[in-house]
All heavy atoms as a GROMACS GRO file, in nm:
protein
  594
    1MET      N    1   7.883   7.835   9.718
    1MET     CA    2   7.896   7.763   9.593
    1MET      C    3   8.046   7.728   9.575
    1MET      O    4   8.131   7.811   9.587
    1MET     CB    5   7.847   7.849   9.478
    1MET     CG    6   7.853   7.777   9.341
    1MET     SD    7   7.793   7.875   9.205
    1MET     CE    8   7.621   7.892   9.245
    2SER      N    9   8.074   7.606   9.545
    2SER     CA   10   8.211   7.563   9.524
    2SER      C   11   8.249   7.580   9.378
    2SER      O   12   8.166   7.594   9.291
    2SER     CB   13   8.228   7.417   9.567
    2SER     OG   14   8.150   7.335   9.489
    3SER      N   15   8.379   7.580   9.354
    3SER     CA   16   8.424   7.594   9.213
    3SER      C   17   8.546   7.506   9.190
    3SER      O   18   8.617   7.472   9.279
    3SER     CB   19   8.455   7.743   9.183
    3SER     OG   20   8.563   7.786   9.258
    4THR      N   21   8.564   7.473   9.064
    4THR     CA   22   8.682   7.401   9.021
    4THR      C   23   8.764   7.498   8.932
    4THR      O   24   8.714   7.603   8.893
    4THR     CB   25   8.646   7.277   8.938
    4THR    OG1   26   8.568   7.316   8.826
    4THR    CG2   27   8.565   7.176   9.019
    5VAL      N   28   8.886   7.460   8.903
    5VAL     CA   29   8.970   7.547   8.824
    5VAL      C   30   9.010   7.471   8.696
    5VAL      O   31   9.053   7.358   8.702
    5VAL     CB   32   9.098   7.587   8.902
    5VAL    CG1   33   9.193   7.668   8.814
    5VAL    CG2   34   9.060   7.668   9.024
    6GLU      N   35   8.991   7.537   8.584
    6GLU     CA   36   9.026   7.480   8.454
    6GLU      C   37   9.150   7.558   8.405
    6GLU      O   38   9.152   7.680   8.410
    6GLU     CB   39   8.911   7.496   8.358
    6GLU     CG   40   8.935   7.430   8.225
    6GLU     CD   41   8.811   7.441   8.137
    6GLU    OE1   42   8.710   7.379   8.175
    6GLU    OE2   43   8.815   7.509   8.035
    7THR      N   44   9.249   7.487   8.353
    7THR     CA   45   9.371   7.552   8.303
    7THR      C   46   9.366   7.563   8.153
    7THR      O   47   9.332   7.464   8.083
    7THR     CB   48   9.495   7.470   8.346
    7THR    OG1   49   9.496   7.459   8.488
    7THR    CG2   50   9.623   7.535   8.299
    8TYR      N   51   9.398   7.682   8.102
    8TYR     CA   52   9.404   7.706   7.958
    8TYR      C   53   9.538   7.767   7.924
    8TYR      O   54   9.583   7.859   7.990
    8TYR     CB   55   9.290   7.802   7.919
    8TYR     CG   56   9.290   7.836   7.771
    8TYR    CD1   57   9.226   7.754   7.680
    8TYR    CD2   58   9.354   7.948   7.725
    8TYR    CE1   59   9.225   7.786   7.544
    8TYR    CE2   60   9.354   7.981   7.590
    8TYR     CZ   61   9.292   7.899   7.501
    8TYR     OH   62   9.291   7.930   7.366
    9THR      N   63   9.607   7.715   7.824
    9THR     CA   64   9.734   7.766   7.778
    9THR      C   65   9.714   7.836   7.645
    9THR      O   66   9.661   7.775   7.550
    9THR     CB   67   9.839   7.654   7.766
    9THR    OG1   68   9.851   7.587   7.889
    9THR    CG2   69   9.975   7.713   7.728
   10VAL      N   70   9.756   7.964   7.636
   10VAL     CA   71   9.740   8.042   7.514
   10VAL      C   72   9.826   7.983   7.403
   10VAL      O   73   9.949   7.967   7.424
   10VAL     CB   74   9.776   8.190   7.539
   10VAL    CG1   75   9.769   8.271   7.411
   10VAL    CG2   76   9.687   8.248   7.647
   11ALA      N   77   9.767   7.951   7.289
   11ALA     CA   78   9.842   7.886   7.178
   11ALA      C   79   9.856   7.973   7.057
   11ALA      O   80   9.934   7.941   6.968
   11ALA     CB   81   9.774   7.755   7.140
   12THR      N   82   9.782   8.083   7.047
   12THR     CA   83   9.794   8.174   6.931
   12THR      C   84   9.808   8.318   6.974
   12THR      O   85   9.771   8.354   7.084
   12THR     CB   86   9.666   8.163   6.842
   12THR    OG1   87   9.551   8.201   6.920
   12THR    CG2   88   9.644   8.024   6.790
   13ASP      N   89   9.869   8.398   6.885
   13ASP     CA   90   9.887   8.542   6.911
   13ASP      C   91   9.752   8.616   6.904
   13ASP      O   92   9.663   8.570   6.833
   13ASP     CB   93   9.982   8.605   6.808
   13ASP     CG   94  10.124   8.565   6.832
   13ASP    OD1   95  10.162   8.549   6.953
   13ASP    OD2   96  10.198   8.553   6.736
   14GLY      N   97   9.742   8.726   6.974
   14GLY     CA   98   9.627   8.811   6.961
   14GLY      C   99   9.505   8.772   7.045
   14GLY      O  100   9.398   8.824   7.021
   15LEU      N  101   9.521   8.681   7.138
   15LEU     CA  102   9.405   8.644   7.223
   15LEU      C  103   9.395   8.735   7.345
   15LEU      O  104   9.496   8.768   7.405
   15LEU     CB  105   9.419   8.500   7.273
   15LEU     CG  106   9.368   8.387   7.182
   15LEU    CD1  107   9.387   8.253   7.249
   15LEU    CD2  108   9.225   8.407   7.147
   16THR      N  109   9.273   8.774   7.373
   16THR     CA  110   9.245   8.850   7.496
   16THR      C  111   9.176   8.755   7.595
   16THR      O  112   9.125   8.649   7.558
   16THR     CB  113   9.150   8.967   7.472
   16THR    OG1  114   9.026   8.918   7.419
   16THR    CG2  115   9.213   9.065   7.370
   17LEU      N  116   9.181   8.796   7.720
   17LEU     CA  117   9.116   8.714   7.823
   17LEU      C  118   8.968   8.700   7.801
   17LEU      O  119   8.910   8.592   7.814
   17LEU     CB  120   9.147   8.772   7.961
   17LEU     CG  121   9.110   8.688   8.081
   17LEU    CD1  122   9.172   8.548   8.072
   17LEU    CD2  123   9.154   8.756   8.208
   18SER      N  124   8.902   8.809   7.760
   18SER     CA  125   8.756   8.801   7.734
   18SER      C  126   8.727   8.709   7.617
   18SER      O  127   8.626   8.641   7.617
   18SER     CB  128   8.700   8.939   7.708
   18SER     OG  129   8.763   9.001   7.600
   19ARG      N  130   8.815   8.702   7.520
   19ARG     CA  131   8.795   8.609   7.406
   19ARG      C  132   8.809   8.466   7.448
   19ARG      O  133   8.736   8.378   7.401
   19ARG     CB  134   8.895   8.643   7.292
   19ARG     CG  135   8.874   8.564   7.167
   19ARG     CD  136   8.739   8.600   7.111
   19ARG     NE  137   8.722   8.527   6.985
   19ARG     CZ  138   8.615   8.536   6.915
   19ARG    NH1  139   8.517   8.610   6.949
   19ARG    NH2  140   8.604   8.466   6.803
   20ILE      N  141   8.903   8.438   7.535
   20ILE     CA  142   8.920   8.302   7.590
   20ILE      C  143   8.794   8.261   7.664
   20ILE      O  144   8.745   8.147   7.644
   20ILE     CB  145   9.043   8.296   7.681
   20ILE    CG1  146   9.171   8.314   7.599
   20ILE    CG2  147   9.047   8.167   7.759
   20ILE    CD1  148   9.299   8.329   7.682
   21VAL      N  149   8.740   8.348   7.747
   21VAL     CA  150   8.615   8.317   7.818
   21VAL      C  151   8.499   8.293   7.722
   21VAL      O  152   8.424   8.196   7.736
   21VAL     CB  153   8.582   8.428   7.914
   21VAL    CG1  154   8.442   8.412   7.977
   21VAL    CG2  155   8.686   8.438   8.030
   22TRP      N  156   8.489   8.376   7.616
   22TRP     CA  157   8.383   8.357   7.518
   22TRP      C  158   8.397   8.225   7.445
   22TRP      O  159   8.300   8.152   7.422
   22TRP     CB  160   8.380   8.474   7.420
   22TRP     CG  161   8.276   8.457   7.315
   22TRP    CD1  162   8.289   8.404   7.190
   22TRP    CD2  163   8.136   8.486   7.332
   22TRP    NE1  164   8.164   8.403   7.129
   22TRP    CE2  165   8.070   8.452   7.211
   22TRP    CE3  166   8.060   8.541   7.434
   22TRP    CZ2  167   7.935   8.468   7.192
   22TRP    CZ3  168   7.924   8.559   7.414
   22TRP    CH2  169   7.864   8.522   7.296
   23ASN      N  170   8.521   8.191   7.405
   23ASN     CA  171   8.545   8.066   7.333
   23ASN      C  172   8.510   7.947   7.420
   23ASN      O  173   8.465   7.843   7.369
   23ASN     CB  174   8.688   8.055   7.284
   23ASN     CG  175   8.717   8.149   7.171
   23ASN    OD1  176   8.629   8.199   7.104
   23ASN    ND2  177   8.844   8.173   7.148
   24ARG      N  178   8.535   7.955   7.548
   24ARG     CA  179   8.510   7.842   7.639
   24ARG      C  180   8.360   7.824   7.668
   24ARG      O  181   8.311   7.713   7.667
   24ARG     CB  182   8.587   7.866   7.771
   24ARG     CG  183   8.548   7.777   7.887
   24ARG     CD  184   8.572   7.631   7.855
   24ARG     NE  185   8.542   7.546   7.968
   24ARG     CZ  186   8.422   7.500   8.000
   24ARG    NH1  187   8.318   7.533   7.928
   24ARG    NH2  188   8.404   7.418   8.104
   25PHE      N  189   8.287   7.933   7.694
   25PHE     CA  190   8.149   7.922   7.738
   25PHE      C  191   8.044   7.956   7.629
   25PHE      O  192   7.929   7.926   7.645
   25PHE     CB  193   8.125   8.011   7.858
   25PHE     CG  194   8.202   7.968   7.979
   25PHE    CD1  195   8.322   8.031   8.010
   25PHE    CD2  196   8.160   7.866   8.056
   25PHE    CE1  197   8.394   7.992   8.122
   25PHE    CE2  198   8.231   7.824   8.166
   25PHE     CZ  199   8.353   7.888   8.199
   26LYS      N  200   8.087   8.019   7.519
   26LYS     CA  201   7.998   8.062   7.409
   26LYS      C  202   7.883   8.149   7.454
   26LYS      O  203   7.774   8.149   7.397
   26LYS     CB  204   7.941   7.938   7.338
   26LYS     CG  205   8.044   7.844   7.285
   26LYS     CD  206   8.121   7.906   7.169
   26LYS     CE  207   8.209   7.802   7.105
   26LYS     NZ  208   8.346   7.844   7.085
   27ARG      N  209   7.905   8.223   7.561
   27ARG     CA  210   7.804   8.321   7.610
   27ARG      C  211   7.874   8.415   7.704
   27ARG      O  212   7.988   8.394   7.747
   27ARG     CB  213   7.688   8.252   7.678
   27ARG     CG  214   7.725   8.175   7.805
   27ARG     CD  215   7.607   8.101   7.859
   27ARG     NE  216   7.641   8.018   7.971
   27ARG     CZ  217   7.624   8.053   8.099
   27ARG    NH1  218   7.570   8.170   8.128
   27ARG    NH2  219   7.659   7.970   8.195
   28SER      N  220   7.805   8.524   7.737
   28SER     CA  221   7.862   8.623   7.829
   28SER      C  222   7.866   8.561   7.970
   28SER      O  223   7.771   8.496   8.014
   28SER     CB  224   7.770   8.745   7.826
   28SER     OG  225   7.816   8.838   7.921
   29MET      N  226   7.974   8.586   8.038
   29MET     CA  227   7.993   8.536   8.178
   29MET      C  228   8.030   8.657   8.265
   29MET      O  229   8.145   8.681   8.290
   29MET     CB  230   8.100   8.431   8.185
   29MET     CG  231   8.071   8.306   8.104
   29MET     SD  232   7.938   8.207   8.170
   29MET     CE  233   8.007   8.148   8.322
   30PRO      N  234   7.927   8.737   8.306
   30PRO     CA  235   7.956   8.860   8.384
   30PRO      C  236   8.045   8.831   8.506
   30PRO      O  237   8.013   8.740   8.585
   30PRO     CB  238   7.821   8.908   8.423
   30PRO     CG  239   7.727   8.845   8.324
   30PRO     CD  240   7.788   8.715   8.286
   31GLY      N  241   8.150   8.906   8.522
   31GLY     CA  242   8.235   8.898   8.640
   31GLY      C  243   8.346   8.794   8.629
   31GLY      O  244   8.435   8.793   8.713
   32LEU      N  245   8.345   8.706   8.529
   32LEU     CA  246   8.444   8.600   8.527
   32LEU      C  247   8.582   8.652   8.492
   32LEU      O  248   8.681   8.609   8.552
   32LEU     CB  249   8.404   8.491   8.427
   32LEU     CG  250   8.496   8.368   8.425
   32LEU    CD1  251   8.508   8.305   8.561
   32LEU    CD2  252   8.444   8.266   8.325
   33VAL      N  253   8.594   8.749   8.399
   33VAL     CA  254   8.722   8.805   8.365
   33VAL      C  255   8.784   8.868   8.489
   33VAL      O  256   8.903   8.850   8.517
   33VAL     CB  257   8.712   8.905   8.247
   33VAL    CG1  258   8.843   8.980   8.229
   33VAL    CG2  259   8.672   8.832   8.121
   34GLU      N  260   8.703   8.940   8.566
   34GLU     CA  261   8.753   9.004   8.688
   34GLU      C  262   8.799   8.899   8.790
   34GLU      O  263   8.901   8.917   8.857
   34GLU     CB  264   8.647   9.094   8.748
   34GLU     CG  265   8.617   9.215   8.667
   34GLU     CD  266   8.526   9.191   8.550
   34GLU    OE1  267   8.471   9.077   8.535
   34GLU    OE2  268   8.504   9.284   8.469
   35ARG      N  269   8.724   8.789   8.802
   35ARG     CA  270   8.765   8.681   8.894
   35ARG      C  271   8.896   8.619   8.852
   35ARG      O  272   8.979   8.580   8.936
   35ARG     CB  273   8.653   8.571   8.899
   35ARG     CG  274   8.532   8.618   8.977
   35ARG     CD  275   8.425   8.511   8.978
   35ARG     NE  276   8.473   8.385   9.036
   35ARG     CZ  277   8.416   8.269   9.014
   35ARG    NH1  278   8.308   8.258   8.941
   35ARG    NH2  279   8.466   8.160   9.070
   36ILE      N  280   8.917   8.605   8.721
   36ILE     CA  281   9.045   8.547   8.672
   36ILE      C  282   9.159   8.644   8.705
   36ILE      O  283   9.266   8.601   8.750
   36ILE     CB  284   9.037   8.517   8.519
   36ILE    CG1  285   8.936   8.410   8.491
   36ILE    CG2  286   9.172   8.482   8.466
   36ILE    CD1  287   8.902   8.388   8.345
   37PHE      N  288   9.138   8.776   8.682
   37PHE     CA  289   9.241   8.873   8.716
   37PHE      C  290   9.271   8.872   8.866
   37PHE      O  291   9.384   8.890   8.911
   37PHE     CB  292   9.205   9.013   8.670
   37PHE     CG  293   9.238   9.037   8.528
   37PHE    CD1  294   9.140   9.087   8.440
   37PHE    CD2  295   9.364   9.017   8.475
   37PHE    CE1  296   9.169   9.115   8.307
   37PHE    CE2  297   9.394   9.044   8.343
   37PHE     CZ  298   9.298   9.091   8.259
   38ASP      N  299   9.167   8.859   8.950
   38ASP     CA  300   9.184   8.852   9.094
   38ASP      C  301   9.268   8.731   9.132
   38ASP      O  302   9.353   8.741   9.222
   38ASP     CB  303   9.050   8.848   9.167
   38ASP     CG  304   8.979   8.984   9.165
   38ASP    OD1  305   9.048   9.084   9.139
   38ASP    OD2  306   8.856   8.983   9.191
   39ALA      N  307   9.242   8.620   9.069
   39ALA     CA  308   9.316   8.493   9.101
   39ALA      C  309   9.460   8.497   9.050
   39ALA      O  310   9.548   8.436   9.108
   39ALA     CB  311   9.239   8.377   9.046
   40THR      N  312   9.480   8.566   8.935
   40THR     CA  313   9.613   8.570   8.872
   40THR      C  314   9.647   8.714   8.834
   40THR      O  315   9.633   8.755   8.719
   40THR     CB  316   9.617   8.481   8.745
   40THR    OG1  317   9.551   8.358   8.776
   40THR    CG2  318   9.760   8.454   8.701
   41PRO      N  319   9.695   8.797   8.932
   41PRO     CA  320   9.724   8.936   8.901
   41PRO      C  321   9.833   8.958   8.796
   41PRO      O  322   9.837   9.060   8.732
   41PRO     CB  323   9.768   8.994   9.038
   41PRO     CG  324   9.727   8.894   9.138
   41PRO     CD  325   9.717   8.761   9.069
   42SER      N  326   9.919   8.863   8.775
   42SER     CA  327  10.026   8.877   8.679
   42SER      C  328   9.975   8.887   8.536
   42SER      O  329  10.045   8.935   8.449
   42SER     CB  330  10.125   8.760   8.689
   42SER     OG  331  10.063   8.636   8.662
   43LEU      N  332   9.851   8.841   8.508
   43LEU     CA  333   9.794   8.851   8.378
   43LEU      C  334   9.775   8.996   8.333
   43LEU      O  335   9.789   9.032   8.216
   43LEU     CB  336   9.659   8.781   8.370
   43LEU     CG  337   9.663   8.629   8.369
   43LEU    CD1  338   9.519   8.576   8.372
   43LEU    CD2  339   9.737   8.574   8.253
   44ALA      N  340   9.749   9.083   8.428
   44ALA     CA  341   9.729   9.226   8.394
   44ALA      C  342   9.858   9.290   8.342
   44ALA      O  343   9.852   9.383   8.264
   44ALA     CB  344   9.681   9.302   8.518
   45ARG      N  345   9.972   9.239   8.380
   45ARG     CA  346  10.100   9.293   8.332
   45ARG      C  347  10.129   9.250   8.189
   45ARG      O  348  10.217   9.306   8.127
   45ARG     CB  349  10.215   9.250   8.424
   45ARG     CG  350  10.209   9.316   8.561
   45ARG     CD  351  10.334   9.288   8.636
   45ARG     NE  352  10.338   9.148   8.680
   45ARG     CZ  353  10.307   9.107   8.802
   45ARG    NH1  354  10.262   9.195   8.892
   45ARG    NH2  355  10.313   8.979   8.834
   46SER      N  356  10.056   9.155   8.137
   46SER     CA  357  10.080   9.104   8.001
   46SER      C  358  10.030   9.198   7.896
   46SER      O  359  10.063   9.184   7.780
   46SER     CB  360  10.011   8.968   7.985
   46SER     OG  361  10.063   8.875   8.074
   47GLY      N  362   9.940   9.292   7.935
   47GLY     CA  363   9.881   9.380   7.836
   47GLY      C  364   9.750   9.322   7.786
   47GLY      O  365   9.703   9.215   7.830
   48PRO      N  366   9.687   9.385   7.686
   48PRO     CA  367   9.555   9.338   7.639
   48PRO      C  368   9.562   9.205   7.566
   48PRO      O  369   9.467   9.130   7.568
   48PRO     CB  370   9.508   9.449   7.547
   48PRO     CG  371   9.630   9.524   7.505
   48PRO     CD  372   9.730   9.508   7.618
   49TYR      N  373   9.674   9.179   7.498
   49TYR     CA  374   9.685   9.053   7.424
   49TYR      C  375   9.784   8.964   7.496
   49TYR      O  376   9.900   8.999   7.521
   49TYR     CB  377   9.735   9.078   7.281
   49TYR     CG  378   9.639   9.165   7.205
   49TYR    CD1  379   9.666   9.299   7.182
   49TYR    CD2  380   9.521   9.113   7.155
   49TYR    CE1  381   9.577   9.379   7.114
   49TYR    CE2  382   9.431   9.195   7.086
   49TYR     CZ  383   9.460   9.327   7.066
   49TYR     OH  384   9.370   9.404   7.002
   50LEU      N  385   9.739   8.842   7.531
   50LEU     CA  386   9.818   8.749   7.610
   50LEU      C  387   9.924   8.682   7.523
   50LEU      O  388   9.895   8.638   7.411
   50LEU     CB  389   9.731   8.645   7.672
   50LEU     CG  390   9.623   8.700   7.766
   50LEU    CD1  391   9.531   8.587   7.812
   50LEU    CD2  392   9.686   8.765   7.886
   51PRO      N  393  10.047   8.678   7.570
   51PRO     CA  394  10.156   8.610   7.494
   51PRO      C  395  10.131   8.461   7.484
   51PRO      O  396  10.071   8.397   7.569
   51PRO     CB  397  10.281   8.641   7.575
   51PRO     CG  398  10.247   8.737   7.679
   51PRO     CD  399  10.098   8.738   7.693
   52VAL      N  400  10.183   8.403   7.375
   52VAL     CA  401  10.172   8.256   7.357
   52VAL      C  402  10.245   8.186   7.472
   52VAL      O  403  10.351   8.228   7.515
   52VAL     CB  404  10.235   8.214   7.222
   52VAL    CG1  405  10.241   8.064   7.209
   52VAL    CG2  406  10.159   8.277   7.106
   53GLY      N  407  10.184   8.084   7.525
   53GLY     CA  408  10.238   8.011   7.637
   53GLY      C  409  10.188   8.055   7.774
   53GLY      O  410  10.218   7.990   7.875
   54THR      N  411  10.112   8.164   7.778
   54THR     CA  412  10.057   8.210   7.906
   54THR      C  413   9.953   8.111   7.956
   54THR      O  414   9.870   8.061   7.882
   54THR     CB  415   9.987   8.347   7.885
   54THR    OG1  416  10.084   8.440   7.835
   54THR    CG2  417   9.932   8.399   8.015
   55VAL      N  418   9.963   8.076   8.083
   55VAL     CA  419   9.871   7.981   8.144
   55VAL      C  420   9.764   8.063   8.218
   55VAL      O  421   9.793   8.151   8.299
   55VAL     CB  422   9.944   7.887   8.242
   55VAL    CG1  423   9.844   7.795   8.312
   55VAL    CG2  424  10.047   7.808   8.165
   56VAL      N  425   9.640   8.036   8.189
   56VAL     CA  426   9.526   8.102   8.249
   56VAL      C  427   9.449   8.003   8.333
   56VAL      O  428   9.412   7.898   8.284
   56VAL     CB  429   9.435   8.168   8.140
   56VAL    CG1  430   9.314   8.235   8.202
   56VAL    CG2  431   9.513   8.262   8.055
   57GLN      N  432   9.419   8.038   8.458
   57GLN     CA  433   9.339   7.954   8.546
   57GLN      C  434   9.196   8.008   8.546
   57GLN      O  435   9.174   8.122   8.587
   57GLN     CB  436   9.396   7.958   8.688
   57GLN     CG  437   9.538   7.913   8.700
   57GLN     CD  438   9.552   7.764   8.684
   57GLN    OE1  439   9.464   7.688   8.721
   57GLN    NE2  440   9.667   7.724   8.637
   58ILE      N  441   9.099   7.931   8.495
   58ILE     CA  442   8.960   7.975   8.486
   58ILE      C  443   8.880   7.906   8.594
   58ILE      O  444   8.861   7.784   8.592
   58ILE     CB  445   8.902   7.938   8.348
   58ILE    CG1  446   8.984   8.002   8.238
   58ILE    CG2  447   8.754   7.985   8.337
   58ILE    CD1  448   8.947   7.957   8.097
   59PRO      N  449   8.829   7.984   8.695
   59PRO     CA  450   8.743   7.923   8.798
   59PRO      C  451   8.603   7.896   8.740
   59PRO      O  452   8.545   7.983   8.680
   59PRO     CB  453   8.739   8.031   8.908
   59PRO     CG  454   8.766   8.156   8.839
   59PRO     CD  455   8.855   8.125   8.720
   60ILE      N  456   8.556   7.774   8.760
   60ILE     CA  457   8.425   7.734   8.710
   60ILE      C  458   8.340   7.691   8.826
   60ILE      O  459   8.374   7.598   8.900
   60ILE     CB  460   8.435   7.621   8.606
   60ILE    CG1  461   8.522   7.668   8.492
   60ILE    CG2  462   8.298   7.576   8.559
   60ILE    CD1  463   8.551   7.561   8.388
   61ASP      N  464   8.227   7.762   8.847
   61ASP     CA  465   8.138   7.730   8.956
   61ASP      C  466   8.061   7.602   8.928
   61ASP      O  467   8.018   7.578   8.818
   61ASP     CB  468   8.038   7.843   8.978
   61ASP     CG  469   8.106   7.970   9.029
   61ASP    OD1  470   8.208   7.959   9.090
   61ASP    OD2  471   8.053   8.079   9.000
   62THR      N  472   8.051   7.519   9.029
   62THR     CA  473   7.970   7.399   9.015
   62THR      C  474   7.826   7.435   9.035
   62THR      O  475   7.793   7.514   9.123
   62THR     CB  476   8.010   7.289   9.116
   62THR    OG1  477   8.006   7.344   9.248
   62THR    CG2  478   8.150   7.238   9.087
   63PRO      N  479   7.734   7.380   8.953
   63PRO     CA  480   7.593   7.422   8.964
   63PRO      C  481   7.528   7.375   9.094
   63PRO      O  482   7.563   7.269   9.147
   63PRO     CB  483   7.527   7.354   8.842
   63PRO     CG  484   7.621   7.247   8.804
   63PRO     CD  485   7.758   7.288   8.846
   64ARG      N  486   7.439   7.457   9.142
   64ARG     CA  487   7.360   7.418   9.260
   64ARG      C  488   7.253   7.319   9.219
   64ARG      O  489   7.215   7.314   9.103
   64ARG     CB  490   7.296   7.540   9.321
   64ARG     CG  491   7.395   7.634   9.387
   64ARG     CD  492   7.324   7.746   9.454
   64ARG     NE  493   7.314   7.851   9.354
   64ARG     CZ  494   7.248   7.962   9.370
   64ARG    NH1  495   7.177   7.983   9.478
   64ARG    NH2  496   7.243   8.054   9.275
   65GLU      N  497   7.204   7.246   9.317
   65GLU     CA  498   7.098   7.151   9.289
   65GLU      C  499   6.971   7.228   9.251
   65GLU      O  500   6.939   7.330   9.310
   65GLU     CB  501   7.073   7.064   9.410
   65GLU     CG  502   7.184   6.968   9.437
   65GLU     CD  503   7.153   6.879   9.555
   65GLU    OE1  504   7.034   6.856   9.584
   65GLU    OE2  505   7.247   6.828   9.615
   66GLN      N  506   6.901   7.178   9.152
   66GLN     CA  507   6.776   7.240   9.109
   66GLN      C  508   6.666   7.212   9.206
   66GLN      O  509   6.650   7.098   9.253
   66GLN     CB  510   6.739   7.188   8.970
   66GLN     CG  511   6.835   7.223   8.862
   66GLN     CD  512   6.827   7.370   8.824
   66GLN    OE1  513   6.722   7.433   8.835
   66GLN    NE2  514   6.940   7.426   8.785
   67GLN      N  515   6.588   7.317   9.243
   67GLN     CA  516   6.475   7.296   9.327
   67GLN      C  517   6.349   7.281   9.241
   67GLN      O  518   6.341   7.338   9.134
   67GLN     CB  519   6.458   7.414   9.422
   67GLN     CG  520   6.570   7.427   9.522
   67GLN     CD  521   6.546   7.546   9.616
   67GLN    OE1  522   6.456   7.621   9.598
   67GLN    NE2  523   6.632   7.552   9.714
   68GLU      N  524   6.254   7.203   9.291
   68GLU     CA  525   6.134   7.180   9.217
   68GLU      C  526   6.047   7.307   9.222
   68GLU      O  527   6.033   7.369   9.328
   68GLU     CB  528   6.056   7.066   9.278
   68GLU     CG  529   5.957   7.004   9.188
   68GLU     CD  530   5.906   6.874   9.243
   68GLU    OE1  531   5.984   6.786   9.275
   68GLU    OE2  532   5.781   6.861   9.257
   69VAL      N  533   5.993   7.347   9.107
   69VAL     CA  534   5.914   7.468   9.097
   69VAL      C  535   5.770   7.428   9.064
   69VAL      O  536   5.744   7.348   8.979
   69VAL     CB  537   5.970   7.560   8.986
   69VAL    CG1  538   5.884   7.685   8.971
   69VAL    CG2  539   6.112   7.597   9.016
   70ALA      N  540   5.676   7.489   9.137
   70ALA     CA  541   5.536   7.464   9.109
   70ALA      C  542   5.494   7.530   8.981
   70ALA      O  543   5.527   7.643   8.953
   70ALA     CB  544   5.449   7.516   9.224
   71VAL      N  545   5.415   7.457   8.899
   71VAL     CA  546   5.372   7.504   8.769
   71VAL      C  547   5.233   7.568   8.785
   71VAL      O  548   5.145   7.508   8.846
   71VAL     CB  549   5.366   7.395   8.666
   71VAL    CG1  550   5.309   7.445   8.536
   71VAL    CG2  551   5.506   7.332   8.646
   72VAL      N  552   5.218   7.688   8.732
   72VAL     CA  553   5.088   7.759   8.744
   72VAL      C  554   5.030   7.762   8.602
   72VAL      O  555   5.091   7.803   8.508
   72VAL     CB  556   5.108   7.904   8.798
   72VAL    CG1  557   4.975   7.978   8.797
   72VAL    CG2  558   5.171   7.900   8.931
   73SER      N  559   4.903   7.721   8.593
   73SER     CA  560   4.833   7.724   8.466
   73SER      C  561   4.727   7.834   8.470
   73SER      O  562   4.650   7.847   8.563
   73SER     CB  563   4.766   7.589   8.436
   73SER     OG  564   4.695   7.594   8.319
   74LEU      N  565   4.728   7.914   8.366
   74LEU     CA  566   4.634   8.024   8.359
   74LEU      C  567   4.497   7.986   8.300
   74LEU      O  568   4.399   8.060   8.307
   74LEU     CB  569   4.691   8.140   8.278
   74LEU     CG  570   4.821   8.199   8.334
   74LEU    CD1  571   4.873   8.306   8.240
   74LEU    CD2  572   4.800   8.253   8.472
   75TRP      N  573   4.489   7.868   8.235
   75TRP     CA  574   4.368   7.830   8.162
   75TRP      C  575   4.306   7.702   8.217
   75TRP      O  576   4.255   7.624   8.145
   75TRP     CB  577   4.402   7.813   8.015
   75TRP     CG  578   4.439   7.941   7.953
   75TRP    CD1  579   4.354   8.034   7.904
   75TRP    CD2  580   4.570   7.989   7.930
   75TRP    NE1  581   4.423   8.143   7.856
   75TRP    CE2  582   4.557   8.118   7.871
   75TRP    CE3  583   4.699   7.945   7.959
   75TRP    CZ2  584   4.667   8.195   7.838
   75TRP    CZ3  585   4.808   8.025   7.926
   75TRP    CH2  586   4.789   8.146   7.865
   76ASP      N  587   4.305   7.683   8.343
   76ASP     CA  588   4.240   7.564   8.405
   76ASP      C  589   4.096   7.596   8.440
   76ASP      O  590   4.056   7.696   8.478
   76ASP     CB  591   4.312   7.520   8.530
   76ASP     CG  592   4.419   7.415   8.494
   76ASP    OD1  593   4.416   7.364   8.381
   76ASP    OD2  594   4.500   7.386   8.581
   0.00000   0.00000   0.00000
């Protein structure tokens, strides 16, 4: 699966990396915070709250093509 990278710059005090991910996707994204830390290890030195002006690179996976699924009816 290929991915693109989205850049986010912290503009307010008190933001955490998990909050940035939640604000972007509006749902839980298991493993994404860890992938961001793997891609940018310097973020871990910032502490729990990211300073204003911090640039965060968010990897976003491109969706795979949908396969056709056979529909099963129980009342035919």
